C-alpha positions, 0 to 999 in steps of 0.5 A: 552561764558556765560553758562545758569544755570540749571533750578531749581527744582522749574522750571517745564519747565526744567523737562518736557524738560528732560523727552522729551529728555529721551523718545527721546533717548529710541525711538532711542535705539529701532529703532537701535535694530530693525535695527540690527535685520534686518541686522542680518537676512539679513546677515543670508540669505546672508550667507545661501543662497549660501550654500543651492544653492551649496547643491542643485547643488551637489545633482543634479549632484551626484547619491546617492547609496542605502545601501547594502541589504541582498545577493540575493539567488543563482538561481537554474539552472535545467539542463534538457536533452531530451533522444531519443525515443528509450531509453525512450521506453526501459526504459518504457518497463516492466521488464521480470522476470523468474520463478527461481523455474521451467523453463517455459514450452511451451504449445499449445492449444491442449490436453495438455493445462490448459483447462480441457477436457469436460469429466473432467468439472463439472456441478455445483450442487445445494448446501444447506448451513447450518451454523454450530456453528463454520463453514459452512457445504455445501452439494452438491445435486444430480440434477447437477445444480448450485454451491454455495460458501463456506465462508473463512476468511482473506485477500489477494488473492482469491482461490476457490476449489470445490466452497469453496472460501477463501482469504489469501496469501498462499494456500495448497491443501491436495488431496487424491490419494489413490486406491479408488480415481481411481474409477468412475473418482474421481481422474481425477475430483479432480486433474482437479479441483486442476489445475483449482483452481491453474490457477485461483490464482493471480500470487502474491499468493503462493501455495503448493500441497501435494498429499497423499495415504500411504505417501505424494507426492510433485513435485520435484521442490516444495522446498518451497512455489511456486508462482502461475505463468502460467509456474509454474502451467503448470509444476504442471499439467505436473508433475501430468499427468506424475507421479500421479496415484491412489493407496495405503491407506488413510493416510493424516498425512504425508501431513499435517506434510509436510505443517507444517514442521519447517523453512517454513511459515504455510499456510493461508488456507488448502483445504483437500479432501478425499474419504475414511475413515481416521484414527480416530486419524487424527482429533486431530493430525491435530488440534494439529499440526495446533495449534503448528504453531508460527503464527495464525492457518490455516483455514482448508476447508474439502471436502468429496468425497463419501457418506462413507468418514469420514464426521463426522471428516471432519465436525469437523476439518472444524468447529474447524478451522473456515473452510467450509465442503463440501460433493460431492456425488458419480458422482456429477459434471460429465456429 
């Protein structure tokens, strides 16, 4: 076999044939690369498709549990029970309290009731209010019509004695029962007004009474401040009816000393009544005793029960303690 000789460099046809051959080889190489890529893609699809199908089937038949959250609060259970009507009625009934100071006394609607008899009732006379520098003066007229009101201070319960109104928690009554009070029905009028004033107090208020002549008389059950309950007020009325009689001199200081004795709270308001001439030193002694209290001094309201009662001293005591003075002329308030 004879072999043809390679074309010489001077042969142009030989170079063109070589270039065509190289180009053909390059084209074949690119085709093979494309074909390999396609095969690799198909292989990847063929491998991943069963895996994805298997995952989808597993997810379809498997329930995924939610991650545990914070524990739920323990529920509160209210155990309600229904009581019988009888028990509920007993629980709702108000408690009954007894007056530990004095036993309850039975009263009737006859002569022993707390209502004042017609002979002791008052026609309320006219008043002329004259505001003093510190305190008020109120004089009762003689026409026997209407009753003005004095002005007190403080807060709490309300009390009224011969038209003088006051407010506070503890009220004291210093009432003259000397021999001159036995004239013209004075003592009956004064003590009747005292019972009326006590009966009008609310039951949470407290009171003391100190009836004086040459000394002081107080109920034996009045160991300290008394609650203004109906039973206690009735006990005071029974004690007055059975024990108190007019007699003796006019010495109010033992009554004031009793009210301001140590170990007991002083009164918020004092009603001081007299129909006689009190000793000249009484005013200063009362003011000094009133100022010796550990608490605020008491308001002292004064009542003069006759034309010659110590009006100047009584006006001064009321004025110096922010109280009210009232003059009740002879026969005022009687029918």
